[in-house]
C-alpha positions as CSV (number, residue, x, y, z in Angstrom):
1,M,-2.8,-1.0,4.7
2,S,0.0,-2.6,2.1
3,T,0.3,-1.5,-1.0
4,G,1.1,-5.2,-2.5
5,T,4.5,-4.2,-2.4
6,T,4.9,-5.4,1.3
7,R,6.4,-9.3,1.6
8,A,6.4,-11.4,4.7
9,P,10.0,-11.2,6.5
10,L,12.3,-14.2,6.4
11,L,12.3,-15.0,9.9
12,P,15.6,-16.3,12.1
13,Y,15.7,-19.6,12.8
14,A,15.4,-19.8,17.1
15,P,18.5,-20.7,19.1
16,V,18.7,-24.0,21.3
17,Q,19.0,-21.8,24.3
18,Y,17.2,-18.1,25.1
19,D,19.4,-15.5,23.3
20,R,18.6,-11.9,23.9
21,Q,20.3,-10.5,20.7
22,Y,18.3,-13.3,18.8
23,M,14.9,-11.9,20.3
24,D,15.7,-8.2,19.7
25,T,16.9,-9.1,16.1
26,L,13.3,-10.7,15.6
27,N,11.5,-8.1,17.1
28,N,13.0,-5.6,14.9
29,I,12.4,-7.4,12.1
30,L,8.3,-7.9,13.4
31,R,8.5,-4.4,14.2
32,Q,9.6,-3.2,10.9
33,Y,7.2,-5.3,8.8
34,F,4.2,-4.4,11.3
35,Q,4.8,-0.8,10.5
36,Q,4.9,-1.3,6.4
37,L,1.6,-2.8,6.9
38,D,0.3,0.1,8.7
39,N,1.5,2.4,6.5
40,A,-1.5,3.9,4.2
41,G,1.3,5.1,1.6
42,P,-0.2,7.4,-0.8
43,S,-3.4,6.3,-1.1
44,A,-6.7,7.8,1.0
45,A,-10.3,7.1,1.4
46,S,-13.0,9.0,3.0
47,T,-17.0,8.7,3.7
48,Q,-19.1,11.4,4.0
49,F,-23.3,11.1,4.7
50,L,-25.3,13.5,3.4
51,N,-28.0,12.6,5.2
52,A,-29.3,9.4,6.3
53,T,-29.8,8.2,2.4
54,D,-26.8,9.7,0.9
55,I,-23.5,8.7,0.8
56,I,-20.3,10.6,-0.8
57,S,-17.3,8.4,-1.1
58,A,-14.0,9.5,-2.6
59,M,-10.3,7.8,-3.0
60,N,-7.4,9.9,-3.5
61,F,-4.0,8.4,-5.3
62,S,-1.5,11.1,-5.6
63,T,1.4,12.6,-3.9
64,V,3.0,15.8,-4.0
65,D,6.3,16.1,-6.3
66,R,8.6,17.7,-3.4
67,A,10.4,19.8,-6.1
68,T,7.5,21.4,-8.0
69,G,4.8,20.9,-5.4
70,A,2.4,19.2,-8.0
71,R,0.0,16.6,-7.6
72,V,1.5,13.1,-9.2
73,V,-1.1,10.0,-9.6
74,S,0.6,7.0,-7.7
75,L,-1.4,4.5,-9.1
76,P,0.7,1.4,-11.2
77,T,0.1,1.7,-14.9
78,Q,-1.1,-1.4,-17.2
79,A,2.5,-1.9,-17.3
80,D,2.9,-3.3,-14.0
81,L,-0.2,-5.5,-14.7
82,A,2.1,-8.5,-14.0
83,N,2.9,-7.7,-10.7
84,L,-0.6,-6.3,-9.4
85,R,-2.7,-8.7,-7.4
86,V,-6.4,-9.6,-8.4
87,G,-8.6,-6.6,-7.2
88,D,-6.0,-3.7,-7.2
89,L,-6.4,-1.0,-8.9
90,Y,-4.4,0.4,-11.9
91,R,-4.6,3.5,-14.3
92,D,-4.5,2.4,-17.9
93,T,-2.3,4.9,-20.1
94,S,-3.3,3.0,-23.1
95,A,-7.0,3.8,-22.9
96,G,-7.1,7.4,-21.9
97,N,-6.1,6.5,-18.3
98,V,-8.9,5.0,-17.2
99,I,-9.0,3.4,-13.6
100,K,-9.6,-0.2,-13.6
101,I,-9.3,-3.3,-11.5
102,K,-7.3,-6.2,-12.3
103,V,-9.6,-9.2,-12.5
């Protein structure tokens, strides 16, 4: 799942004749791009069924600070609003750290 920071790669133009180095380069570019898309990043979601009708869902947007071991919220803030896509979540620090969705 992309976090919105992954951009489609610029692919090289193909040579007229088959060229192994070109193919290797192209495959490496595509492999790296797909790995970035597959990387869930610092977010996780889970759903649990309590019974046939009750569902619990949770989302986690935190990472562990390697230096301190503390949990750090990794959501963008309202300062990043111009760079977010419609539907992205962000933390509005000017409104008491309320989670909002860009519309």
